[in-house]
C-alpha angles and dihedrals in degrees: 000000000000125000091252090052093048094050092047090052091050092050093045093054093043098049111043111186092032120108107231117211134177130223101359142014115259108190127207098198101285103298100116141042118245137206109195118193110199122182112228101180125256143206120325112293108256135143090303113041123214108194119181129211142178120221116206118195112197122190128214123269108286091009123152114256090226090068091061095043092050091053090048090050093050090051089051095049093044090053090049088059104032140018097199109213091345126093088231143353127190123186122207128221110294119245119210118216135151130234121244090266092049101260114148113259127188122189123199126184113217125195114194137184122212137167 
């Protein structure tokens, strides 16, 4: 299992009702919530690998920003207590944004360690 697969599984189990996507956000017109895992590189590949990701949590159209913030906080707290199939996961401080159509968007940088 790759680090991306492990992170995707971790997020899927943690956020029921959210559509988990990989690589880029593909919208359906605002009817669903999305958790998008995007690889952003990492340190040089050695014996221990340290991939890095960005997790984007996108709310539904006209959604309350608190819903997305609560989901982000649950991901951060879960990563503090477990790393799933990875050796280690460390979330960064979340950043709140909005999509071009005003939907709430929370970005979380994630550093991982895998072997």
